[in-house]
N, C-alpha and C positions, 0 to 999 in steps of 0.2 A: 504493500500500500504506500509506504513512504517513497519507494522508487517511482510509483505512478504519479504521486503528488509532485515530486521533484521534477519529473519530466514535464508535467503540466505547467509548473511555474516557469521552467526554463523556456517552454514554448511561448508562454504569455509574454515573458520578457523579450524574447526574440521578435515577436510580432510588434510589441511596443517600441522596440528599438528601430524597427523598420518604418513605423508610422510617425515617430517623434519628429516634430518640426522645430528646429532651433531658430532663435533670432538670427537676423542677418546684420552684419556689422555696418557701422556708418561708413567705414572705408569702402564697402561694396556699394552702398546705397547713394552716397553723396555724389559720386561722379554722374549718376543717372538723374538725380532729382534735385540737386542743389545747383543753382546757377552761379552763385558766388558766395564765398565765406562771409561777405558783408550782408548776406540775406538772413543772418542770425542777429537777433537783438535781445538783450537781457531786459525783461520787463517783469516787475513784481516777483523776482526770484526765479523766473523760469526763462529759458532761452527759446524764444519764439523763432520759428522759421517763417519768414514773410517775404513778399515781393511788393515793391512800391514803385509804380510806374506812372507815366504821364506828367504833365506840367505841375510843378510844385505849387504854383499860384492859382491853379484851377480848382473848381469845386471838388471836394473829396467824396469818394464812394468806397465803402468798406464792404467786402464780400465775405460772407460767413458760410462755410460748408456744412454738410450733414454728417451723420454718424458713419464712422469707418472711412471717411473720405479725406481729402487734403486740399490745399490751395490749388492743386492742378485741375480740379474740376471746373475752375473758372477760366482756364487758359484762353479760350476763344473770346469769351466776353471781355476779359481784361484787355486783350489785344485791341478789340474794337473800341472799347470805352476810353482807352488811354489817349485817344486823339484830343479829347476835350475835357477829360476828367483826370484828377489824381486818383489812381486806383490802388487800394491796399487790400491785400488778401494774405491770410496766414493760416498755418496749420493750428487748429484749436488744440489746447493742451490735451495730451493723451493720444494725439493722432500724428501721423506723418513724421517728419523730421523734427518737429517740436518735441515729440515724445512725452514721457510722463511728467506731471507736475511734481516737483520735490515735496510739496505739501500733501500730495495724494488727494487733493480736493477738486472734485469735478462737478460741483454744484453750480446752479445758475448764478448764485451770489458771487462765487469765485470767477465765473466767466465774465460777469459784468465788471468786476474789479479789474481784471486783466485788460479788458477792452478799453475802459476809461484810462488806465495807465498807459496803454499803447498809444492812444490818441494824444496824450500829454507828451510822450516821448517823441512823437512825430510832429509835434506842434500843430495838431489838427484840433481846432476849437469845436468845429461842427462838421458833420458828415451825413451823407445819405447812407443808410444801411440796407444791404441786400442779403437776405438769409434764406437758406434752403433747409427744410426739415428741422433738425435740432438747432441749426444755425438760425432758422427763422424764429424759433422759440427764444433764443438768446437775443435776437434783434428786437422782438416786441417787448421783452422784459426791459431791455436797456432803454428803449424809447419811452417807456412809462417811468422809469427811474430817473433818467436824465433828459427831460424834454428839451432843455436848452442846447443839447449837444447833437440833436438829430434833426436833420433837414427834412428828408423824405424817407419813407420806409417801404421796402419791397419784400413781401413775404411769399416765398415759393414753396407750396405744399408744406406749410409750417407745422411743427409739432406743438403739442401743448394741451389738447383736450383729452379727457379720459378715453380709454379704449380697452378692449379685452386684455387683461393682464396688467393694465396700468390704471390704478384707482387713485383718486385724489388723496393726498396726505399719507400715502403708503408706498414704500419702496417695492418694486416688483420682485417676484421670485425669479431668479436667474436660473434657467434650466441647466442641468448637468452637462448637456452636450455643448452649451455655450461656454461653460467654465472649462471644458476640456480643450477648447481651441487654444488655450494658453500652452498646451503641450502638443496637440495634434491639429494641424490645419492644412489639409490638402488644397491645392489650387482649385480642384474641381468643386470643393465646398464653397469657396469664395465666389466662383463663377455662378454657381447655382443660386446663391443668395443675391448676386447683383442682377441677374436676368430679370426678376420681377420689377426692378426699378425702371425698366425700359418698356414702352408700349410694344416695340418691335425688338425682341432680343437679338435679332440679326444685326442690329446697329451696335451692339456691344462688341467692340473690337478686342482682339487678343492683347493688343497694346494696353488698352484700358484695364483689362483684367490683370495683366502683369503688374501694372502700376499699383492698383489696389492691393494686390497680394504682396508685393514687395514691401510696401509701406506699412502693412499690417504686421509684417515680420520685423519692422524696425525695433531696436532694443526697448523692451518694456511696454510696447504699445498694446499688445494683447491683454496684459494685466490691467493696464489703464482703461481699456475699453470695458472690461468686466467691472472694474471699480465704478466707472461712470454709470453703468446700468444699475448697480447696487445702490448708488446714491441718488438716483432720480426719484424725486418726490414731487409729483405734479400738484398744483393748487388750482382751484377753480379760476379759469382765465378771465371770465367776463368782467369782474371789477377792474382788473388790470388793463384789459383791452379798452374798456370804456374811458379810461383816463388818458389814453394816448392822444396827443395833440397833433402829431405829424400827419401830413397827407400820406395816405397809404395805398399801395397797389397790392392786391391779393392775386397771385397767379397760380393756376392749377392745371396740370395735365389731365385731360379727360380720362385717360387710361391709367391713372395712377393706381397701382395695386397695393402700395404700401400704406399710404394715407389717402383714403378715397376722397374724391372731389365733393362728395356730400358734406364733408367737414367744412367746406368753404362757407356754407350758409351760417354756421356758428360764428365764424369770424366776421362775416358781413353784418350779422345782427348786432354784434358787440362793438365793432370799431366805428367811431363817430365820423371819421373822414376817409372813407375807403371806397375804392373802385375795384371791380372784379374783372379779371380776364381769364377765360378758359382756353387751353391750348389743345386743339383737336389732334388726335393720333400721337400724343406724347404722354410720357409717364412721370415718374417721380423726380427725375433729374433732367429736365428739358435743356438745361445749359450744356449738357453732354450729348444728349440724344439728337438734338437739332439746334445747335447754338445760334445759327443765323436767324431762323424764323422766331425762335423763342425770345431773342433779344429785342425784337422790333417793338413790342408793346412796352417793355421795360425802358428802352432807350427813349421812347416817346414820352413816357411819364417823367423820367429824369430831366429831359430837355425842357419840358413845359415850364 
């Protein structure tokens, strides 16, 4: 019996060793995803990976990405907007080359603190905020907290209302298979979870999958992603949304399978100064799936 058990343990260890997915070093990742060492900036005790493009004296636009993503999700939009705007985008703490927050704090409060400090470091008194998914949640929280610092607000499939598994005032139960991604993360798993973010998964390129996968394997990122999920405690959004003074554009892909477009009604009911645009045949990340067409209403709103 002991021999059988030993054989079983050895087999399990061998399988685990084959599936184990180690972090990738910054030496490997930075040549692919860092434009310049100057793209790192120390803010509130964390080294943020950011890109700051466009005329310094132009109106500022700050782009905030979603869960598991990075500043690269905005590449096409940033390139287009940088002709007339100062465009700032950064890897939110716990993602991409920014990596884990040394404080281990991934709450919305910490996110707002870092964003305000970043604006101070860049001498940006006031900016328009564009946020996708959890970046949208951070954007509307910030607009409510710091009304004098937000010009316009663009929310792209924003997160924030309760949904199955996410109750108000209660941290969600993080499934075991999600916790296991800290140790085992096949590329096929990442691709399978990215595909629903697109209305047409055929538009999800291998290059995009590789980027998400590589940056999820950046040192400490998987643990930080799990910690962020564990620390997420939603609060009823309506009182906060009703207090927002900034002119707001709510944008939603009609084929969004992650946060359905029906949620848009909740935002439009609560936001006092909002306009709504739906994007036919697009999903949760329109800035990636069809950057040219999805930017049109956003650009028109910012230019107005």
